[in-house]
OpenMM code with the backbone's topology and positions (N, CA, C; nanometers):
from openmm import Vec3, app, unit

residues = "MET SER GLU PRO LYS ILE ARG THR ALA THR VAL ASP GLU VAL PRO ALA LEU LEU GLU PHE TRP ALA ARG ALA ALA GLU GLY THR SER ILE THR ASP ASP PRO ASP GLY LEU ALA ARG LEU ILE THR ARG ASP GLY ASP ALA LEU ILE VAL ALA GLU LEU GLY GLY VAL VAL VAL GLY THR VAL ILE ALA GLY TRP ASP GLY TRP ARG CYS HIS LEU TYR ARG LEU ALA VAL ASP PRO GLY HIS ARG ARG ARG GLY ILE GLY ALA ALA LEU LEU ALA ALA ALA GLU ARG ARG PHE ALA ALA LEU GLY GLY ARG ARG ALA ASP ALA MET VAL LEU ASP HIS ASN GLU LEU GLY GLN ARG THR TRP THR SER GLY GLY TYR ALA PRO GLU PRO GLN TRP SER ARG TRP VAL LYS PRO LEU SER GLY".split()
positions = [
    Vec3(-14.7715, 11.7766, 16.5486),
    Vec3(-14.8161, 11.6757, 16.6418),
    Vec3(-14.9660, 11.6553, 16.6232),
    Vec3(-15.0079, 11.5313, 16.6236),
    Vec3(-15.1507, 11.5048, 16.6175),
    Vec3(-15.2135, 11.5305, 16.7539),
    Vec3(-15.3452, 11.5459, 16.7536),
    Vec3(-15.4176, 11.5707, 16.8776),
    Vec3(-15.4169, 11.4439, 16.9628),
    Vec3(-15.3977, 11.4594, 17.0925),
    Vec3(-15.4028, 11.3403, 17.1774),
    Vec3(-15.5459, 11.2893, 17.1896),
    Vec3(-15.5585, 11.1593, 17.2054),
    Vec3(-15.6879, 11.0993, 17.2350),
    Vec3(-15.7075, 11.1128, 17.3855),
    Vec3(-15.8188, 11.1700, 17.4262),
    Vec3(-15.8510, 11.1865, 17.5678),
    Vec3(-15.9521, 11.0786, 17.6041),
    Vec3(-15.9218, 11.0004, 17.7069),
    Vec3(-16.0079, 10.8899, 17.7473),
    Vec3(-15.9882, 10.8625, 17.8952),
    Vec3(-16.0664, 10.7711, 17.9487),
    Vec3(-16.0487, 10.7323, 18.0880),
    Vec3(-15.9556, 10.6115, 18.0962),
    Vec3(-15.8910, 10.5978, 18.2100),
    Vec3(-15.7973, 10.4883, 18.2327),
    Vec3(-15.8721, 10.3607, 18.2689),
    Vec3(-15.8033, 10.2492, 18.2554),
    Vec3(-15.8584, 10.1198, 18.2943),
    Vec3(-15.7707, 10.0568, 18.4017),
    Vec3(-15.8273, 9.9638, 18.4728),
    Vec3(-15.7524, 9.8942, 18.5783),
    Vec3(-15.6309, 9.8216, 18.5200),
    Vec3(-15.6423, 9.7738, 18.3971),
    Vec3(-15.5287, 9.7048, 18.3336),
    Vec3(-15.4056, 9.7942, 18.3223),
    Vec3(-15.4259, 9.9236, 18.3220),
    Vec3(-15.3157, 10.0178, 18.3035),
    Vec3(-15.2475, 10.0595, 18.4328),
    Vec3(-15.2919, 10.0110, 18.5460),
    Vec3(-15.2389, 10.0564, 18.6746),
    Vec3(-15.0860, 10.0522, 18.6803),
    Vec3(-15.0202, 9.9403, 18.6490),
    Vec3(-14.8729, 9.9409, 18.6571),
    Vec3(-14.8077, 10.0455, 18.5660),
    Vec3(-14.8584, 10.0572, 18.4435),
    Vec3(-14.8007, 10.1542, 18.3494),
    Vec3(-14.8248, 10.2980, 18.3967),
    Vec3(-14.9404, 10.3248, 18.4558),
    Vec3(-14.9688, 10.4594, 18.5055),
    Vec3(-14.8788, 10.4947, 18.6230),
    Vec3(-14.8543, 10.4002, 18.7117),
    Vec3(-14.7628, 10.4267, 18.8233),
    Vec3(-14.6217, 10.4530, 18.7725),
    Vec3(-14.5786, 10.3802, 18.6708),
    Vec3(-14.4478, 10.4052, 18.6093),
    Vec3(-14.4454, 10.5427, 18.5429),
    Vec3(-14.5550, 10.5771, 18.4761),
    Vec3(-14.5642, 10.7085, 18.4120),
    Vec3(-14.5489, 10.8191, 18.5161),
    Vec3(-14.6223, 10.8094, 18.6269),
    Vec3(-14.6137, 10.9117, 18.7312),
    Vec3(-14.4740, 10.9194, 18.7900),
    Vec3(-14.4054, 10.8075, 18.8010),
    Vec3(-14.2699, 10.8083, 18.8568),
    Vec3(-14.1760, 10.8951, 18.7726),
    Vec3(-14.2007, 10.9022, 18.6424),
    Vec3(-14.1112, 10.9817, 18.5579),
    Vec3(-14.1688, 11.1178, 18.5204),
    Vec3(-14.3021, 11.1340, 18.5264),
    Vec3(-14.3616, 11.2573, 18.4750),
    Vec3(-14.4262, 11.3451, 18.5811),
    Vec3(-14.4620, 11.2895, 18.6960),
    Vec3(-14.5324, 11.3666, 18.7988),
    Vec3(-14.4332, 11.4178, 18.9025),
    Vec3(-14.4725, 11.5235, 18.9680),
    Vec3(-14.3910, 11.5832, 19.0743),
    Vec3(-14.4401, 11.5279, 19.2079),
    Vec3(-14.3510, 11.4674, 19.2828),
    Vec3(-14.3871, 11.4168, 19.4150),
    Vec3(-14.4616, 11.2850, 19.4074),
    Vec3(-14.4834, 11.2268, 19.5232),
    Vec3(-14.5579, 11.1023, 19.5339),
    Vec3(-14.6634, 11.1172, 19.6420),
    Vec3(-14.7553, 11.0242, 19.6420),
    Vec3(-14.8651, 11.0263, 19.7370),
    Vec3(-14.8733, 10.8918, 19.8079),
    Vec3(-14.9348, 10.8907, 19.9228),
    Vec3(-14.9533, 10.7679, 19.9988),
    Vec3(-15.0370, 10.6665, 19.9200),
    Vec3(-15.1166, 10.7140, 19.8241),
    Vec3(-15.2013, 10.6254, 19.7447),
    Vec3(-15.1403, 10.5888, 19.6100),
    Vec3(-15.0155, 10.6240, 19.5881),
    Vec3(-14.9477, 10.5874, 19.4632),
    Vec3(-14.8979, 10.4440, 19.4732),
    Vec3(-14.9913, 10.3526, 19.4735),
    Vec3(-14.9581, 10.2105, 19.4749),
    Vec3(-15.0667, 10.1374, 19.3964),
    Vec3(-15.0407, 10.0126, 19.3563),
    Vec3(-15.1387, 9.9420, 19.2736),
    Vec3(-15.2776, 9.9333, 19.3366),
    Vec3(-15.2867, 9.9045, 19.4655),
    Vec3(-15.4179, 9.8930, 19.5294),
    Vec3(-15.4922, 10.0260, 19.5314),
    Vec3(-15.4226, 10.1336, 19.5668),
    Vec3(-15.4866, 10.2646, 19.5737),
    Vec3(-15.5379, 10.3104, 19.4389),
    Vec3(-15.4566, 10.2929, 19.3360),
    Vec3(-15.4967, 10.3376, 19.2028),
    Vec3(-15.6093, 10.2505, 19.1466),
    Vec3(-15.6011, 10.1198, 19.1674),
    Vec3(-15.7083, 10.0302, 19.1218),
    Vec3(-15.8389, 10.0627, 19.1934),
    Vec3(-15.8305, 10.0972, 19.3209),
    Vec3(-15.9502, 10.1322, 19.3980),
    Vec3(-16.0168, 10.2586, 19.3396),
    Vec3(-15.9357, 10.3573, 19.3024),
    Vec3(-15.9901, 10.4784, 19.2408),
    Vec3(-16.0643, 10.4451, 19.1119),
    Vec3(-16.0004, 10.3698, 19.0239),
    Vec3(-16.0593, 10.3392, 18.8933),
    Vec3(-16.1843, 10.2537, 18.9092),
    Vec3(-16.1818, 10.1614, 19.0033),
    Vec3(-16.2978, 10.0746, 19.0260),
    Vec3(-16.4145, 10.1541, 19.0841),
    Vec3(-16.3858, 10.2439, 19.1760),
    Vec3(-16.4914, 10.3236, 19.2409),
    Vec3(-16.5528, 10.4260, 19.1463),
    Vec3(-16.4683, 10.4916, 19.0671),
    Vec3(-16.5156, 10.5959, 18.9767),
    Vec3(-16.4375, 10.5854, 18.8461),
    Vec3(-16.4911, 10.5087, 18.7544),
    Vec3(-16.4226, 10.4798, 18.6294),
    Vec3(-16.3973, 10.5991, 18.5392),
    Vec3(-16.4599, 10.7127, 18.5683),
    Vec3(-16.4384, 10.8318, 18.4862),
    Vec3(-16.3430, 10.9322, 18.5495),
    Vec3(-16.2933, 10.9024, 18.6687),
    Vec3(-16.2120, 10.9998, 18.7412),
    Vec3(-16.0714, 11.0167, 18.6852),
    Vec3(-16.0091, 10.9092, 18.6410),
    Vec3(-15.8706, 10.9178, 18.5923),
    Vec3(-15.8726, 10.9312, 18.4412),
    Vec3(-15.8407, 11.0515, 18.3963),
    Vec3(-15.8434, 11.0857, 18.2545),
    Vec3(-15.7000, 11.0823, 18.2019),
    Vec3(-15.6815, 11.0208, 18.0853),
    Vec3(-15.5482, 11.0129, 18.0259),
    Vec3(-15.5496, 11.0731, 17.8863),
    Vec3(-15.4331, 11.1219, 17.8465),
    Vec3(-15.4090, 11.1658, 17.7094),
    Vec3(-15.3165, 11.0627, 17.6471),
    Vec3(-15.3500, 11.0206, 17.5281),
    Vec3(-15.2763, 10.9141, 17.4612),
    Vec3(-15.2371, 10.9589, 17.3213),
    Vec3(-15.1137, 10.9301, 17.2844),
    Vec3(-15.0647, 10.9544, 17.1481),
    Vec3(-15.0046, 10.8250, 17.0963),
    Vec3(-15.0531, 10.7778, 16.9845),
    Vec3(-14.9995, 10.6551, 16.9272),
    Vec3(-15.0064, 10.5360, 17.0210),
    Vec3(-15.1105, 10.5304, 17.1025),
    Vec3(-15.1269, 10.4188, 17.1941),
    Vec3(-15.0454, 10.4291, 17.3221),
    Vec3(-14.9773, 10.5416, 17.3421),
    Vec3(-14.8933, 10.5610, 17.4604),
    Vec3(-14.9497, 10.6748, 17.5449),
    Vec3(-14.9618, 10.6517, 17.6751),
    Vec3(-15.0096, 10.7562, 17.7657),
    Vec3(-14.9031, 10.8644, 17.7778),
    Vec3(-14.9440, 10.9891, 17.7500),
    Vec3(-14.8513, 11.1022, 17.7586),
    Vec3(-14.8976, 11.2064, 17.8598),
    Vec3(-15.0129, 11.1818, 17.9234),
    Vec3(-15.0611, 11.2748, 18.0240),
    Vec3(-15.1746, 11.2164, 18.1047),
    Vec3(-15.1912, 11.2697, 18.2265),
    Vec3(-15.2993, 11.2255, 18.3147),
    Vec3(-15.3527, 11.3425, 18.3967),
    Vec3(-15.4751, 11.3266, 18.4414),
    Vec3(-15.5304, 11.4111, 18.5460),
    Vec3(-15.6383, 11.3296, 18.6163),
    Vec3(-15.6434, 11.3405, 18.7470),
    Vec3(-15.7522, 11.2805, 18.8227),
    Vec3(-15.8536, 11.3907, 18.8501),
    Vec3(-15.9763, 11.3667, 18.8054),
    Vec3(-16.0863, 11.4613, 18.8239),
    Vec3(-16.1837, 11.3987, 18.9237),
    Vec3(-16.1555, 11.4175, 19.0513),
    Vec3(-16.2349, 11.3559, 19.1562),
    Vec3(-16.3582, 11.4382, 19.1918),
    Vec3(-16.4699, 11.3708, 19.2023),
    Vec3(-16.5979, 11.4349, 19.2360),
    Vec3(-16.6566, 11.3588, 19.3524),
    Vec3(-16.6832, 11.4282, 19.4605),
    Vec3(-16.7381, 11.3623, 19.5789),
    Vec3(-16.8870, 11.3909, 19.5969),
    Vec3(-16.9489, 11.4489, 19.4953),
    Vec3(-17.0893, 11.4842, 19.5031),
    Vec3(-17.1117, 11.6263, 19.5510),
    Vec3(-17.0058, 11.6901, 19.5952),
    Vec3(-17.0154, 11.8257, 19.6473),
    Vec3(-16.9087, 11.9157, 19.5872),
    Vec3(-16.7858, 11.8649, 19.5819),
    Vec3(-16.6739, 11.9453, 19.5318),
    Vec3(-16.5966, 11.8697, 19.4244),
    Vec3(-16.5265, 11.9480, 19.3443),
    Vec3(-16.4469, 11.8967, 19.2334),
    Vec3(-16.2988, 11.9113, 19.2691),
    Vec3(-16.2271, 11.8007, 19.2713),
    Vec3(-16.0861, 11.8019, 19.3100),
    Vec3(-15.9997, 11.7480, 19.1960),
    Vec3(-15.8897, 11.8162, 19.1694),
    Vec3(-15.7972, 11.7764, 19.0638),
    Vec3(-15.6636, 11.7345, 19.1240),
    Vec3(-15.6147, 11.6221, 19.0759),
    Vec3(-15.4878, 11.5663, 19.1231),
    Vec3(-15.4118, 11.5075, 19.0039),
    Vec3(-15.2859, 11.4921, 19.0211),
    Vec3(-15.2005, 11.4184, 18.9286),
    Vec3(-15.2087, 11.4659, 18.7841),
    Vec3(-15.2131, 11.6005, 18.7662),
    Vec3(-15.1967, 11.6530, 18.6313),
    Vec3(-15.0493, 11.6362, 18.5981),
    Vec3(-15.0224, 11.5507, 18.5031),
    Vec3(-14.8833, 11.5217, 18.4655),
    Vec3(-14.8769, 11.5009, 18.3144),
    Vec3(-14.7720, 11.5537, 18.2542),
    Vec3(-14.7482, 11.5358, 18.1114),
    Vec3(-14.6066, 11.4843, 18.0948),
    Vec3(-14.5910, 11.3869, 18.0078),
    Vec3(-14.4599, 11.3304, 17.9798),
    Vec3(-14.3627, 11.4431, 17.9445),
    Vec3(-14.2431, 11.4430, 18.0044),
    Vec3(-14.1478, 11.5521, 17.9784),
    Vec3(-14.1192, 11.5760, 17.8295),
    Vec3(-14.1214, 11.4726, 17.7485),
    Vec3(-14.0949, 11.4876, 17.6054),
    Vec3(-14.2121, 11.5430, 17.5254),
    Vec3(-14.3265, 11.5602, 17.5910),
    Vec3(-14.4465, 11.6082, 17.5221),
    Vec3(-14.5043, 11.7351, 17.5843),
    Vec3(-14.4286, 11.8004, 17.6677),
    Vec3(-14.4790, 11.9212, 17.7340),
    Vec3(-14.4806, 12.0398, 17.6384),
    Vec3(-14.5611, 12.1398, 17.6759),
    Vec3(-14.5753, 12.2648, 17.6012),
    Vec3(-14.6367, 12.2419, 17.4634),
    Vec3(-14.7269, 12.1427, 17.4571),
    Vec3(-14.7970, 12.1122, 17.3323),
    Vec3(-14.9481, 12.1110, 17.3511),
    Vec3(-14.9953, 12.1611, 17.4646),
    Vec3(-15.1387, 12.1697, 17.4877),
    Vec3(-15.2023, 12.0471, 17.5505),
    Vec3(-15.1217, 11.9475, 17.5865),
    Vec3(-15.1769, 11.8248, 17.6446),
    Vec3(-15.2354, 11.8519, 17.7827),
    Vec3(-15.1641, 11.9271, 17.8646),
    Vec3(-15.2160, 11.9617, 17.9969),
    Vec3(-15.3458, 12.0394, 17.9865),
    Vec3(-15.3522, 12.1328, 17.8943),
    Vec3(-15.4744, 12.2118, 17.8743),
    Vec3(-15.5895, 12.1229, 17.8286),
    Vec3(-15.5622, 12.0267, 17.7406),
    Vec3(-15.6665, 11.9351, 17.6937),
    Vec3(-15.7180, 11.8481, 17.8085),
    Vec3(-15.6281, 11.8051, 17.8960),
    Vec3(-15.6698, 11.7256, 18.0111),
    Vec3(-15.7540, 11.8078, 18.1079),
    Vec3(-15.7119, 11.9310, 18.1338),
    Vec3(-15.7906, 12.0174, 18.2222),
    Vec3(-15.9292, 12.0454, 18.1629),
    Vec3(-15.9353, 12.0677, 18.0335),
    Vec3(-16.0650, 12.0916, 17.9690),
    Vec3(-16.1558, 11.9691, 17.9836),
    Vec3(-16.1000, 11.8496, 17.9676),
    Vec3(-16.1795, 11.7271, 17.9837),
    Vec3(-16.2286, 11.7136, 18.1275),
    Vec3(-16.1421, 11.7436, 18.2238),
    Vec3(-16.1817, 11.7364, 18.3650),
    Vec3(-16.2923, 11.8372, 18.3944),
    Vec3(-16.2787, 11.9565, 18.3424),
    Vec3(-16.3793, 12.0596, 18.3666),
    Vec3(-16.5131, 12.0245, 18.3019),
    Vec3(-16.5101, 11.9612, 18.1846),
    Vec3(-16.6349, 11.9152, 18.1219),
    Vec3(-16.7006, 11.8082, 18.2095),
    Vec3(-16.6215, 11.7186, 18.2639),
    Vec3(-16.6749, 11.6154, 18.3537),
    Vec3(-16.7439, 11.6808, 18.4727),
    Vec3(-16.6748, 11.7759, 18.5344),
    Vec3(-16.7317, 11.8429, 18.6510),
    Vec3(-16.8607, 11.9168, 18.6174),
    Vec3(-16.8616, 11.9868, 18.5058),
    Vec3(-16.9815, 12.0610, 18.4667),
    Vec3(-17.0994, 11.9662, 18.4449),
    Vec3(-17.0733, 11.8518, 18.3823),
    Vec3(-17.1803, 11.7547, 18.3583),
    Vec3(-17.2340, 11.6969, 18.4889),
    Vec3(-17.1498, 11.6920, 18.5921),
    Vec3(-17.1903, 11.6392, 18.7222),
    Vec3(-17.2555, 11.7455, 18.8107),
    Vec3(-17.2521, 11.8704, 18.7659),
    Vec3(-17.3106, 11.9789, 18.8445),
    Vec3(-17.2112, 12.0522, 18.9324),
    Vec3(-17.0830, 12.0264, 18.9113),
    Vec3(-16.9798, 12.0941, 18.9896),
    Vec3(-16.9778, 12.2431, 18.9613),
    Vec3(-16.9403, 12.3207, 19.0633),
    Vec3(-16.9393, 12.4666, 19.0483),
    Vec3(-16.8012, 12.5293, 19.0626),
    Vec3(-16.7069, 12.4553, 19.1185),
    Vec3(-16.5713, 12.5085, 19.1336),
    Vec3(-16.4770, 12.3902, 19.1459),
    Vec3(-16.3631, 12.4010, 19.0824),
    Vec3(-16.2618, 12.2955, 19.0911),
    Vec3(-16.1432, 12.3466, 19.1709),
    Vec3(-16.0826, 12.2578, 19.2473),
    Vec3(-15.9594, 12.2936, 19.3172),
    Vec3(-15.8512, 12.1918, 19.2828),
    Vec3(-15.7279, 12.2323, 19.3027),
    Vec3(-15.6144, 12.1482, 19.2667),
    Vec3(-15.5108, 12.1482, 19.3780),
    Vec3(-15.4491, 12.0339, 19.3966),
    Vec3(-15.3366, 12.0221, 19.4886),
    Vec3(-15.2092, 12.0456, 19.4065),
    Vec3(-15.1341, 12.1504, 19.4407),
    Vec3(-15.0130, 12.1856, 19.3671),
    Vec3(-14.9016, 12.2063, 19.4686),
    Vec3(-14.7928, 12.1340, 19.4518),
    Vec3(-14.6800, 12.1485, 19.5444),
    Vec3(-14.6247, 12.2904, 19.5388),
    Vec3(-14.5904, 12.3454, 19.6541),
    Vec3(-14.5388, 12.4817, 19.6616),
    Vec3(-14.4128, 12.5019, 19.5774),
    Vec3(-14.3280, 12.4002, 19.5691),
    Vec3(-14.2018, 12.4161, 19.4963),
    Vec3(-14.2128, 12.3787, 19.3480),
    Vec3(-14.3282, 12.3367, 19.3019),
    Vec3(-14.3449, 12.2932, 19.1638),
    Vec3(-14.3776, 12.4134, 19.0740),
    Vec3(-14.2751, 12.4858, 19.0338),
    Vec3(-14.2944, 12.6068, 18.9536),
    Vec3(-14.3540, 12.5768, 18.8171),
    Vec3(-14.3114, 12.4682, 18.7535),
    Vec3(-14.3677, 12.4308, 18.6232),
    Vec3(-14.5163, 12.4013, 18.6380),
    Vec3(-14.5525, 12.3267, 18.7400),
    Vec3(-14.6933, 12.2975, 18.7642),
    Vec3(-14.7732, 12.4228, 18.7931),
    Vec3(-14.7159, 12.5129, 18.8714),
    Vec3(-14.7863, 12.6371, 18.9036),
    Vec3(-14.8138, 12.7189, 18.7782),
    Vec3(-14.7176, 12.7222, 18.6853),
    Vec3(-14.7393, 12.7953, 18.5598),
    Vec3(-14.8513, 12.7302, 18.4783),
    Vec3(-14.8549, 12.5974, 18.4780),
    Vec3(-14.9600, 12.5263, 18.4044),
    Vec3(-15.0968, 12.5570, 18.4630),
    Vec3(-15.1083, 12.5485, 18.5949),
    Vec3(-15.2364, 12.5763, 18.6591),
    Vec3(-15.2774, 12.7221, 18.6375),
    Vec3(-15.1835, 12.8143, 18.6481),
    Vec3(-15.2139, 12.9558, 18.6265),
    Vec3(-15.2650, 12.9792, 18.4845),
    Vec3(-15.1995, 12.9181, 18.3868),
    Vec3(-15.2432, 12.9372, 18.2482),
    Vec3(-15.3809, 12.8757, 18.2241),
    Vec3(-15.4215, 12.7807, 18.3076),
    Vec3(-15.5542, 12.7221, 18.2977),
    Vec3(-15.6611, 12.8017, 18.3707),
    Vec3(-15.6222, 12.9140, 18.4335),
    Vec3(-15.7177, 12.9988, 18.5030),
    Vec3(-15.7300, 12.9719, 18.6521),
    Vec3(-15.6416, 12.8893, 18.7070),
    Vec3(-15.6450, 12.8563, 18.8498),
    Vec3(-15.5518, 12.9496, 18.9261),
    Vec3(-15.5821, 12.9725, 19.0524),
    Vec3(-15.4996, 13.0581, 19.1373),
    Vec3(-15.5009, 13.0033, 19.2795),
    Vec3(-15.3906, 13.0216, 19.3515),
    Vec3(-15.3878, 12.9746, 19.4901),
    Vec3(-15.4778, 13.0589, 19.5798),
    Vec3(-15.5254, 12.9979, 19.6838),
    Vec3(-15.6013, 13.0694, 19.7861),
    Vec3(-15.5157, 13.0695, 19.9126),
    Vec3(-15.4450, 13.1781, 19.9380),
    Vec3(-15.3475, 13.1794, 20.0473),
    Vec3(-15.4080, 13.1662, 20.1864),
    Vec3(-15.5377, 13.1843, 20.1992),
    Vec3(-15.5993, 13.1737, 20.3309),
    Vec3(-15.6211, 13.0286, 20.3740),
    Vec3(-15.5942, 12.9316, 20.2853),
    Vec3(-15.6160, 12.7913, 20.3171),
    Vec3(-15.4841, 12.7177, 20.3331),
    Vec3(-15.4816, 12.6228, 20.4221),
    Vec3(-15.3700, 12.5289, 20.4351),
    Vec3(-15.4293, 12.3896, 20.4319),
    Vec3(-15.3552, 12.2968, 20.3810),
    Vec3(-15.3998, 12.1584, 20.3757),
    Vec3(-15.3611, 12.0901, 20.5063),
    Vec3(-15.4556, 12.0298, 20.5720),
    Vec3(-15.4314, 11.9546, 20.6947),
    Vec3(-15.4536, 11.8076, 20.6625),
    Vec3(-15.3615, 11.7227, 20.7029),
    Vec3(-15.3727, 11.5802, 20.6706),
    Vec3(-15.3444, 11.4937, 20.7919),
    Vec3(-15.3959, 11.3740, 20.7860),
    Vec3(-15.3679, 11.2716, 20.8852),
    Vec3(-15.3680, 11.1384, 20.8117),
    Vec3(-15.2556, 11.0699, 20.8043),
    Vec3(-15.2547, 10.9370, 20.7428),
    Vec3(-15.3446, 10.8417, 20.8218),
    Vec3(-15.4231, 10.7622, 20.7509),
    Vec3(-15.5137, 10.6691, 20.8158),
    Vec3(-15.4557, 10.5292, 20.8303),
    Vec3(-15.3384, 10.5070, 20.7726),
    Vec3(-15.2722, 10.3778, 20.7854),
    Vec3(-15.1255, 10.4013, 20.8148),
    Vec3(-15.0670, 10.3076, 20.8804),
    Vec3(-14.9289, 10.3230, 20.9224),
    Vec3(-14.8353, 10.2681, 20.8298),
] * unit.nanometer
topology = app.Topology()
chain = topology.addChain("A")
for resn in residues:
    res = topology.addResidue(resn, chain)
    for name in ("N", "CA", "C"):
        topology.addAtom(name, app.Element.getBySymbol(name[0]), res)
Protein backbone atom coordinates (compact mmCIF):
# COMPACT_ATOMS: atom_id res chain seq x y z
CA MET A 1 0.00 0.00 0.00
CA SER A 2 1.27 3.46 -0.77
CA GLU A 3 1.42 6.09 1.95
CA PRO A 4 -1.75 8.12 2.33
CA LYS A 5 -1.65 11.80 1.53
CA ILE A 6 -2.47 13.73 4.71
CA ARG A 7 -4.18 17.08 4.12
CA THR A 8 -6.94 19.31 5.39
CA ALA A 9 -10.53 19.02 4.20
CA THR A 10 -12.37 21.60 2.11
CA VAL A 11 -15.93 22.83 2.26
CA ASP A 12 -16.54 21.23 -1.16
CA GLU A 13 -16.06 17.83 0.47
CA VAL A 14 -18.75 18.22 3.14
CA PRO A 15 -21.31 15.84 1.54
CA ALA A 16 -18.67 13.18 0.82
CA LEU A 17 -17.25 13.46 4.35
CA LEU A 18 -20.69 13.01 5.92
CA GLU A 19 -21.20 9.92 3.73
CA PHE A 20 -17.77 8.66 4.75
CA TRP A 21 -18.59 9.04 8.46
CA ALA A 22 -21.91 7.24 7.96
CA ARG A 23 -20.02 4.12 6.86
CA ALA A 24 -16.70 4.44 8.71
CA ALA A 25 -17.31 6.28 12.00
CA GLU A 26 -18.88 4.93 15.15
CA GLY A 27 -21.95 6.85 16.29
CA THR A 28 -23.27 10.21 15.18
CA SER A 29 -23.19 13.70 16.58
CA ILE A 30 -25.66 16.57 16.69
CA THR A 31 -23.24 18.45 14.40
CA ASP A 32 -23.04 15.72 11.75
CA ASP A 33 -24.88 17.77 9.18
CA PRO A 34 -23.82 19.94 6.23
CA ASP A 35 -24.12 23.24 8.13
CA GLY A 36 -22.22 22.02 11.19
CA LEU A 37 -19.37 20.53 9.20
CA ALA A 38 -19.10 23.53 6.85
CA ARG A 39 -19.03 25.82 9.89
CA LEU A 40 -16.09 23.86 11.35
CA ILE A 41 -14.08 24.00 8.11
CA THR A 42 -14.85 27.68 7.57
CA ARG A 43 -13.94 28.64 11.15
CA ASP A 44 -10.75 26.59 11.33
CA GLY A 45 -9.56 25.32 7.97
CA ASP A 46 -6.83 23.18 9.52
CA ALA A 47 -9.00 21.34 12.04
CA LEU A 48 -10.39 18.56 9.83
CA ILE A 49 -7.51 16.40 8.66
CA VAL A 50 -8.07 13.69 6.06
CA ALA A 51 -6.06 10.77 4.73
CA GLU A 52 -6.41 10.21 1.02
CA LEU A 53 -5.38 7.31 -1.21
CA GLY A 54 -5.76 7.61 -4.96
CA GLY A 55 -7.92 10.70 -4.59
CA VAL A 56 -10.33 8.97 -2.19
CA VAL A 57 -10.72 9.88 1.49
CA VAL A 58 -9.91 6.82 3.61
CA GLY A 59 -9.61 8.46 7.02
CA THR A 60 -10.38 11.55 9.08
CA VAL A 61 -9.66 13.18 12.39
CA ILE A 62 -10.83 16.51 13.75
CA ALA A 63 -8.03 18.24 15.65
CA GLY A 64 -9.87 21.04 17.43
CA TRP A 65 -7.91 23.78 19.19
CA ASP A 66 -9.70 26.37 21.27
CA GLY A 67 -6.59 28.30 22.25
CA TRP A 68 -6.31 26.42 25.52
CA ARG A 69 -6.94 22.72 24.97
CA CYS A 70 -6.53 20.20 22.18
CA HIS A 71 -9.58 18.06 21.38
CA LEU A 72 -9.75 15.10 18.99
CA TYR A 73 -12.95 13.90 17.35
CA ARG A 74 -14.05 11.75 14.46
CA LEU A 75 -10.98 9.56 14.09
CA ALA A 76 -12.34 7.20 11.46
CA VAL A 77 -10.72 4.91 8.90
CA ASP A 78 -12.52 3.25 6.03
CA PRO A 79 -13.24 -0.38 7.03
CA GLY A 80 -11.41 -1.67 3.93
CA HIS A 81 -8.25 0.24 4.85
CA ARG A 82 -7.93 -0.42 8.58
CA ARG A 83 -4.84 -1.84 10.28
CA ARG A 84 -2.53 -0.16 7.77
CA GLY A 85 -1.30 2.76 9.85
CA ILE A 86 -3.78 5.34 8.54
CA GLY A 87 -5.21 6.09 11.99
CA ALA A 88 -1.70 6.46 13.39
CA ALA A 89 -0.74 8.83 10.55
CA LEU A 90 -3.82 10.95 11.23
CA LEU A 91 -3.10 11.10 14.96
CA ALA A 92 0.51 12.09 14.25
CA ALA A 93 -0.69 14.91 11.97
CA ALA A 94 -3.13 16.11 14.64
CA GLU A 95 -0.44 16.03 17.30
CA ARG A 96 1.95 18.02 15.07
CA ARG A 97 -0.80 20.62 14.60
CA PHE A 98 -1.32 20.86 18.34
CA ALA A 99 2.39 21.14 19.08
CA ALA A 100 2.77 23.94 16.53
CA LEU A 101 -0.12 25.79 18.21
CA GLY A 102 1.41 25.40 21.67
CA GLY A 103 -0.89 22.64 22.88
CA ARG A 104 0.29 20.60 25.85
CA ARG A 105 -2.19 17.73 26.06
CA ALA A 106 -4.73 16.22 23.70
CA ASP A 107 -7.98 14.56 24.68
CA ALA A 108 -10.34 12.39 22.68
CA MET A 109 -14.02 11.54 22.80
CA VAL A 110 -14.30 7.74 22.55
CA LEU A 111 -17.57 5.85 22.89
CA ASP A 112 -17.54 3.40 25.80
CA HIS A 113 -18.72 0.52 23.60
CA ASN A 114 -16.30 1.21 20.72
CA GLU A 115 -13.69 -1.47 21.42
CA LEU A 116 -11.95 -1.05 18.05
CA GLY A 117 -11.64 2.68 18.65
CA GLN A 118 -10.38 2.13 22.18
CA ARG A 119 -7.62 -0.17 20.87
CA THR A 120 -6.63 2.47 18.31
CA TRP A 121 -6.46 5.23 20.90
CA THR A 122 -4.54 3.00 23.32
CA SER A 123 -1.98 2.11 20.67
CA GLY A 124 -1.55 5.85 20.04
CA GLY A 125 -0.61 6.39 23.70
CA TYR A 126 -4.00 7.66 24.92
CA ALA A 127 -5.75 6.40 28.05
CA PRO A 128 -9.12 7.07 29.66
CA GLU A 129 -9.37 9.24 32.73
CA PRO A 130 -12.02 7.50 34.83
CA GLN A 131 -12.46 10.45 37.18
CA TRP A 132 -14.12 12.49 34.41
CA SER A 133 -17.59 12.26 32.90
CA ARG A 134 -18.82 14.21 29.93
CA TRP A 135 -21.72 16.53 30.71
CA VAL A 136 -23.71 17.91 27.79
CA LYS A 137 -26.64 20.14 27.05
CA PRO A 138 -27.98 20.50 23.51
CA LEU A 139 -28.26 24.17 22.57
CA SER A 140 -30.87 23.64 19.86
CA GLY A 141 -34.02 21.63 19.79
